[in-house]
N, C-alpha and C positions, 0 to 999 in steps of 0.2 A: 196892069195884067197881075192875075196874080199867079204864084207859083201854086201849081196843082200836084208836084212830086210829093210821097210820103216818104215820114223822117227815115224810114229804114232804106228808102232807094238816093239820100242824100249820099254823095261822095265827100271824099277827102279832098280832091280839087274844088267840089263846092266851099268848101269850106275855109279855103284856102283865097278864094278867088274874094270871097265875104271879107274878109281878113285883113286882107291885102299883103299875103304874103306868098311863099313858095309852099310848092305840094310837100314836098323836105321838111318844114318847116313846122308842119302841119303832123309829118309819122315825128319830128324830134318831140317835137312835146307830148304825145301821146306814146310813147316807147320808154316815154321817162329819159332820154337822153337831154347831153347841153343844149338851153335855148336860152333867154334872153328875157327877162322878167318882163319885159314889154309883148313880145312875141306872145309867151305862155299866157297870155289876157287877150290879146287879142283872139287868139286862136279860140280857148276857152269860150271867151264869148260869143262869137261867131255859132262854132260848136254849139252852144243852148242854144241861142235865135234858131236856128237849124231845124234844132234835134239829132244833129249827128252824134253816133256811136260806132263807135272802132271798131273793125270784124278781128274780133281777135286769132279765130281761125288763120284769114287771111295774114293773118302780121306773123302766125306765127309760121306758115310756110316760106315767107322772106327770111326771118332770123333763126329758126330755128328752134323757138324757147315757146311755150303755148305759158308760162309761167304759171304752170299749175301744179300743186303738191298733192300729192295722194296723203292723206292721213289713216293708219289703219290699223284699228284698235282692238283687240279680243272680244271686252264685251266693259258694261258701263255700268253695273251694278255697285260698284267699287269709289265710291263717293271721290276717291284722288284721279280717277280718270277724266269727269265732266271738266274738272276745273282745269286740269291737265291741257285738253283737249282745247279748252278755252282760249288757257295762255296760248297756245303754240298758235291757233288761227286767229289771234290777233297780231303777234307776231307775225307771223309771216305776211297776213294783209298788212301791214305797216310799212312791208319792203316790197310791195308793191303784188305777190302774189295769190291768186284765186285754189282755195282748197275744196279737197272733195274728199270728206269724208268716208270710210268701211269700216262693218263690221265684218272678224274674222275669229272664228274658235280658232283656236292652235291648233284646232285638226290638219296637217298638213297641206290633205288635197284639195281644204277650203280657202286657206293662205292661198296656196298655190293658185286656183281659182280669180279670188280679189285682184292678186299682184299682178293676173294676165291680163284683169279689167284696166287697172292702169295703166298699162306699158301700152297696151289699145288707145290708152287717153294720151299717148306720148305726153306725161308727164314729165317736169322738166329734173320731181326728186320725190323720193319718197321719204316718209317719218312711220316706223310701225310702232307700236306703244305696244309690250308686254306681249309679242307678237313674236313666234322662233321664225328662222329663214332657210328652208332646207337648201343644200348643195345646188343642189342642181336650181333652186331659183334665183340664189344670189350667185348661179353664172347667166344665166339668161338675164337681170340685172345689172352687171357686168357689163356684158355681151353688148347693151343695148345703152351702155353709157347713163345710164340712170344710176344716179345716189343715193343708198340706201341708210340710213342712219337709225338705231335703234334704240327707241326711246325708254328707261326703267327696267328692260334688261339686257344680257350679257351674253354674248355668243364665243366659243374660243376660235372661230372664222377668222383670219388674220384680215381678211379683205370685207368684214363687216366693219363700222363706227357706232360707234353706243357711249350712251353718255346716263350712269346710274346716279344713287347717290352710294353713297358707300355702306354697302349691307354688311358687309363683316366688322366696320365698326360700330354701324348701331347695331347687330345684335350682341355685341360685347357690351356695348354703353348698357342696354336693358339687363344684360342678367349681373351686372356689376352694379348696376343702383338697386338692386333687388336684394344682392348679396349684404350689402351696404347698411341698409336696414334690418339686416339681421333674418331671413329668410333661409333656410337650407332646404326644403323639402319645393323646391322649385319645376315646376314642369312650363311646356314648351308647345302649344300648339303651332306645328309649322307651316308656313305657305308653302304653295302646292310644289314640291320637290321635282317638277319639272319644273322648272324654272327659276332661273339662275337667282333671283330673286328671296326662293324660297331658302334655297339650298343656302346661300351665303349669310343668310338672319342667323340661320340653324348654324353657322358653324362658328358662326361668332360667339353667338351664343356656349356652344357646347365648350369653346378656349374659354371663355373668361370661367365658366364653372372649372372647368381642369384646372385649372390657373390658381383658384382658390381651394382644389382637394374637394371638389363637390362634383359627385352624378347628378346628371338631372333625376326628378322625377319621372317626366316619364317623355318621352320626344313623338309626339302624332303631327300624321299627314293632315292637315286641317283644305288640303285642297284647294283655298281660299274660295270656302263657300261658307256661309253662315251657318247653312243647316250640318254642312260635316262639323262644323268647328262646334256649335250646340251641341252634338252626341258626343266630341269626344270630352268637352266641359262634362256634359253628367255621366259620360259613365269614368271621369278621373277622379270628379268630386263626390261620386258613393259609395268612394272605397275608406275603410275604416283610417289608413295611412293619407290621406286624400293630403293634395298640395298644401301647402300655403302661400303659394306664387306662383304665377301663370306668366307668361310671355307670349304673346298672340301675335302672328306674322303678320297683320295689317291690321288697320284699324278696324274696316269691314265684319270680318272675323269677330274682333274683339270685341264690337255691340251687342251681336249675339249672343256671347260667352259670357256676357255682363248680364244680358238679360237673364242668362240662366242660372245663373249663379243665386239673384238675388231671387225672380220668380218661380223659377222649376226649386229649386234645394232652400230656399231661403237663406242662404250668405249674407254676410255684411260684407260688403266694398269699404276703404278696407280693413273692416278690422278682422275678418273670420281671413280673407286673401285680399292679397296685393294684385292687382292686374296694369299689364303696360302692354301697349300696341305700336303700330308700325307705322307712320305715315302722317299723322296730323293732319286730318281733313275735317271742315269747319264743326262739323258735326260732334268732334274730339270735347273744343271747346264748351259744348251744348252743357246748362247743369246736373241734368240728367245721366248724361256720363262724366263729365270729367274728367278725361281718360290721360294718364300720364302716357304718353306716349313719344318714341322715335320721331322727327321732324326732316319726311323729304325736302331739300330745298328748291319744292319745283321751281321756282322763280327762275331761280341762276340755273337747273336744268333745261328750263324752258329757253332762254335765252342762248345756252351752251349748244344748243342740238340744236336754235336756227343760225346760228355761225359756221359751227360745222357743216351742214347741212350745203348754207349756200356760199360758204369757201369753194368745194367738191364740186356745186356746178359751174363755180367760175374758173374749172378748173384743178384746183387744190386735190387733188386724187389722191392722198396720201390717209390709208385709213387712224382713224383715233380711238383710242379708249378710254373714256375719261366720267373718273367715281369724285361724287361731290361728297365732303362730310355735311351732315345732319345733325343737330343738335337733340338731348331731352327735353322735351317738355314737362315741370314735373307740376302735376294739377293733383286732384283727391282722391284718386284709385289705386296709391298704390301709397305702403307707408315710407316715410323720408328715413327717420331711425329706426333702431328698435323698441317697439312697446312705443310709440311715439306714430301715431297717424296723421296724416296729413293737414 
């Protein structure tokens, strides 16, 4: 007699019966708990023959875990974030977690709405990428027992964990490289000053300039926007006393600045002006830009973020704040020695 049950009605009991094991053995296999290799093979073979798929919602009701992680990102125009999100997604999926990705601008009400949705989904944890958390929102997550790790954004709140590159050190490296190359009129088109990344890179740059006895030629907030950065470059480099070098707060803006300098103002890079960015996205290595930049160690940042989040899910609730050094990647957009183009 043919079994006419549809696959969505196949139960764990059916799989156990066909595999010749207990229902608890089936549960162990699909929850990732300990089971012998022979049991795993028999259960998965039976499940495949029956078309059985475990019900994650039912499992969540039993275990209290959905194995879902929410990823919240402010914007994807910056080429750094698609790379980071792909790595985060792959790393979490390799650990048996499903991913929900939400876009949320940095406006407090929009972030609160998105995180509220994630709490409704009963996610096991949240990673925010360049998104700020209000005190109220942090309190809601804490009260719900949902750990939050901030990726590439810092915040003073001691309840929050965060993983960033060492932005202070990166800003310092950029300034020191330009000073060593003989530049003295060095401008900084900053990352958004509402973000810790933009502020810290600017502070590291300013400290290195002061240590060398130099004042920045200009420090302008580029807002992490291509359009704003290009307009800032037009204004700065149209002056009679234009800068001879510029450190740009991220590669996304640096590409726009380089395009404006070359095609809008007819300047040679690095002959007339050296340019340094921050992030080292894949496009930075393309011959069209060949951008000298500070590398964000994204692989190490992702690894640390995932470990930090999963440790908190498992009960290690102590918040941590981690900054990871990133190197200067020397290419041809900035001079290396005075009078000697890279």
